[in-house]
C-alpha positions as CSV (number, residue, x, y, z in Angstrom):
1,V,-11.4,16.8,-26.2
2,S,-9.2,16.4,-23.1
3,P,-10.7,17.6,-19.6
4,A,-9.3,20.8,-18.4
5,V,-6.5,20.6,-16.7
6,I,-6.9,20.9,-12.5
7,T,-4.4,23.4,-11.0
8,D,-6.6,24.8,-8.0
9,M,-6.9,22.6,-4.9
10,S,-7.9,25.0,-2.5
11,A,-11.3,23.8,-2.2
12,A,-10.8,20.8,-2.3
13,Q,-8.0,20.7,0.6
14,A,-10.7,23.5,2.1
15,A,-12.9,20.4,1.9
16,V,-10.5,18.0,3.1
17,E,-9.8,20.6,6.2
18,S,-13.3,20.8,7.4
19,I,-13.7,17.0,7.9
20,V,-10.5,15.8,9.9
21,S,-10.1,19.1,11.7
22,N,-11.2,17.9,14.5
23,Y,-9.1,15.4,14.8
24,G,-5.6,16.9,15.1
25,E,-2.2,15.2,14.1
26,N,-4.2,12.0,14.5
27,V,-5.4,12.3,11.1
28,A,-3.2,12.6,8.0
29,V,-4.2,13.0,4.5
30,S,-2.5,13.2,1.0
31,V,-3.8,13.6,-2.4
32,R,-1.8,14.3,-5.6
33,M,-3.3,14.9,-9.0
34,L,-1.6,12.1,-11.5
35,D,-0.6,14.6,-14.8
36,G,1.2,16.5,-12.2
37,S,-1.4,19.9,-12.0
38,G,-1.2,20.2,-8.6
39,N,-1.4,18.3,-4.7
40,F,-1.7,19.6,-1.2
41,D,-1.2,17.2,2.2
42,I,-2.7,17.7,5.6
43,N,0.0,16.1,8.2
44,G,1.5,15.2,5.1
45,N,4.7,13.6,6.4
46,E,3.8,12.7,9.8
47,S,5.6,9.3,10.2
48,M,2.5,6.7,11.8
49,Q,2.6,3.3,12.5
50,S,1.1,2.0,9.7
51,A,-0.9,-1.1,10.2
52,S,-1.2,-2.9,7.0
53,M,-0.1,0.4,4.2
54,I,3.6,-1.0,5.0
55,K,2.4,-4.3,2.3
56,L,3.2,-1.0,0.1
57,L,6.6,-0.9,0.8
58,V,7.2,-4.3,0.5
59,L,5.4,-4.9,-2.4
60,A,7.6,-2.2,-4.4
61,E,10.5,-4.5,-3.0
62,Y,8.7,-7.3,-4.7
63,L,8.1,-6.1,-7.9
64,D,11.6,-4.6,-8.3
65,E,13.0,-8.4,-7.4
66,L,11.0,-10.0,-9.8
67,D,12.5,-7.2,-12.7
68,S,15.9,-8.4,-11.5
69,G,15.3,-11.8,-11.8
70,L,16.1,-12.5,-7.6
71,I,12.6,-14.0,-7.7
72,A,10.2,-15.1,-10.6
73,A,6.2,-15.2,-9.9
74,D,5.8,-18.3,-10.6
75,D,8.6,-19.8,-7.7
76,S,6.4,-21.5,-5.3
77,Y,5.8,-21.2,-1.7
78,E,4.8,-23.5,0.8
79,L,2.5,-22.9,3.5
80,A,4.3,-23.5,7.0
81,Y,2.5,-24.6,10.7
82,A,5.1,-22.1,12.1
83,D,4.1,-19.2,9.1
84,V,0.4,-18.8,10.2
85,V,-0.5,-15.7,12.0
86,G,-3.7,-14.2,12.9
87,G,-5.3,-10.8,11.7
88,S,-6.5,-10.1,8.2
89,G,-5.7,-12.6,5.5
90,T,-6.7,-15.9,3.9
91,M,-4.1,-17.9,3.9
92,Q,-4.0,-18.9,7.5
93,D,-7.7,-21.2,6.9
94,D,-5.7,-22.6,4.2
95,A,-4.4,-26.6,5.0
96,V,-0.3,-26.6,6.3
97,G,1.4,-27.9,3.0
98,T,-0.7,-25.7,0.7
99,K,1.2,-24.5,-2.5
100,Y,0.9,-20.6,-4.0
101,T,3.1,-19.3,-6.8
102,L,4.8,-16.1,-5.2
103,D,2.6,-14.3,-7.6
104,E,-0.4,-15.2,-5.5
105,V,0.9,-14.7,-2.4
106,A,1.9,-11.4,-3.3
107,R,-1.3,-10.7,-4.8
108,R,-3.1,-12.0,-1.2
109,M,-1.2,-9.7,0.4
110,I,-2.8,-6.4,-1.2
111,A,-5.9,-7.6,-2.3
112,V,-7.2,-9.2,0.9
113,S,-4.7,-8.0,3.2
114,D,-2.7,-11.2,3.9
115,N,-1.1,-11.4,6.8
116,V,0.4,-14.5,6.0
117,G,1.1,-13.8,3.1
118,T,3.3,-10.8,4.0
119,N,5.4,-12.4,6.5
120,V,6.4,-14.7,4.0
121,L,7.8,-12.3,1.2
122,I,9.5,-10.1,3.7
123,E,11.3,-13.7,5.0
124,R,12.3,-14.0,1.4
125,M,13.7,-10.7,0.5
126,G,14.9,-9.5,4.5
127,V,13.7,-6.4,6.5
128,E,16.7,-4.8,5.5
129,Q,16.2,-4.9,1.6
130,I,12.8,-4.1,1.9
131,Q,14.1,-0.6,4.2
132,A,16.3,-0.1,1.4
133,K,13.9,0.1,-1.1
134,A,12.0,2.8,1.1
135,D,15.4,4.8,1.2
136,E,16.1,4.9,-2.3
137,L,12.0,5.9,-3.0
138,G,13.1,8.6,-0.3
139,L,10.5,7.8,1.9
140,A,11.9,9.4,4.0
141,N,9.1,8.5,6.8
142,T,9.2,5.2,6.0
143,Q,10.3,2.1,8.5
144,I,10.2,-1.4,8.3
145,A,11.0,-2.9,11.8
146,H,9.8,-6.7,11.6
147,K,7.0,-8.7,10.3
148,L,3.2,-8.4,11.1
149,M,1.7,-10.0,14.1
150,I,4.5,-10.4,16.0
151,S,6.0,-9.1,19.4
152,A,8.3,-6.2,18.5
153,N,10.5,-6.6,21.2
154,D,12.7,-4.0,19.8
155,G,10.4,-1.2,20.7
156,K,10.1,-0.1,17.1
157,W,7.4,-0.1,15.2
158,N,6.5,-0.4,11.6
159,M,5.7,3.2,10.0
160,I,4.7,5.2,6.8
161,S,2.8,9.1,6.4
162,A,0.4,10.0,4.0
163,N,3.2,11.4,1.9
164,D,5.1,8.7,1.6
165,A,2.3,6.9,-0.7
166,R,4.1,8.4,-3.6
167,I,4.3,4.5,-4.3
168,L,1.1,4.3,-5.2
169,T,2.0,7.5,-7.5
170,R,4.5,5.8,-9.4
171,V,2.7,2.4,-9.8
172,A,-0.2,4.7,-11.7
173,G,2.8,6.3,-13.8
174,G,4.6,2.9,-14.5
175,T,7.9,4.0,-12.8
176,L,7.9,2.3,-9.8
177,A,9.2,-0.6,-11.2
178,S,8.9,-1.9,-15.4
179,A,5.6,-0.5,-17.1
180,D,4.7,-4.8,-17.1
181,S,5.1,-4.9,-12.8
182,C,3.3,-1.4,-12.2
183,A,0.0,-3.3,-14.5
184,R,1.0,-6.4,-12.0
185,A,0.5,-4.0,-9.3
186,E,-2.2,-2.3,-10.5
187,E,-4.2,-5.9,-10.9
188,Y,-3.6,-6.4,-7.2
189,L,-4.7,-3.0,-5.8
190,L,-7.9,-3.1,-8.2
191,A,-9.0,-7.0,-6.8
192,Q,-9.1,-5.2,-3.1
193,E,-11.7,-6.8,-1.4
194,D,-12.1,-3.9,1.3
195,G,-15.0,-1.8,0.7
196,E,-15.6,0.5,2.9
197,G,-13.3,3.9,3.5
198,L,-12.6,5.8,1.0
199,A,-14.0,3.7,-1.2
200,Q,-17.2,4.6,-0.2
201,G,-17.7,8.4,-0.8
202,L,-16.3,7.7,-4.7
203,P,-19.1,8.0,-7.2
204,D,-20.5,4.5,-8.7
205,G,-18.5,3.6,-12.2
206,V,-15.2,5.2,-10.5
207,A,-12.6,2.0,-9.7
208,F,-9.9,2.5,-7.2
209,G,-7.6,1.2,-6.8
210,H,-6.4,0.5,-3.2
211,K,-4.7,-0.8,-0.1
212,T,-6.2,-0.3,3.3
213,G,-5.0,-0.6,7.1
214,T,-6.5,-1.5,10.4
215,V,-5.5,-2.6,13.5
216,D,-7.0,-1.0,17.4
217,N,-7.7,2.6,17.0
218,I,-6.2,2.9,13.4
219,R,-7.5,3.0,10.0
220,H,-5.7,4.2,7.0
221,D,-6.6,3.7,3.4
222,G,-4.7,5.1,-0.1
223,G,-4.8,4.4,-3.9
224,I,-5.5,5.5,-7.3
225,V,-8.9,7.3,-8.0
226,Y,-9.8,6.5,-12.0
227,A,-11.4,9.0,-12.3
228,E,-12.1,12.3,-15.1
229,H,-9.2,13.4,-14.0
230,P,-7.2,10.8,-12.2
231,Y,-5.4,11.6,-8.7
232,V,-4.0,9.0,-5.5
233,I,-5.2,9.9,-2.2
């Protein structure tokens, strides 16, 4: 017997509001039931500095270019000294000249939030093309302005809103890209190595495919909760 559909989100919203109320506009939350039965948000359309959550948009364009044949998962990349940046990731610790497939680069971008890998894909696909993907998806509060861990000399920041995490809803529903590419994205998200944040609040045995983001004074987390009633938060 299928579990009863959840349509009344008021109790869940009230519980979340009680947690975040002391933080005002500094906190945004978006929750969407994957069966379409209910959702709520708190400051959901507020555009905020994205930290590593912008990597979800880079992933969306990567999947689109895989499906269109512009790139291939087994295309190769060789680590160059000029590409090495700090912050999160593991590619920065590899020897210059190390070779990877683009699939490995993309996986590291999500699973270990690799900044080098992200910049490699941004360079390959182009900031304008990635922003066009945000526009195509209707992500009105998302902006990619530049690569990661570099000075934003134009004064712009990479931005995203909690509601624009609908990228994750489309991954779970198999509509962000082809079914195979969405499955690939889910595998990356489920391989997430950062277990702090939202994952700590889930019951044992509930899978959580997610993407975190952390910079000074900013902490983001968002993903697909594979519970009895699956949802994106």
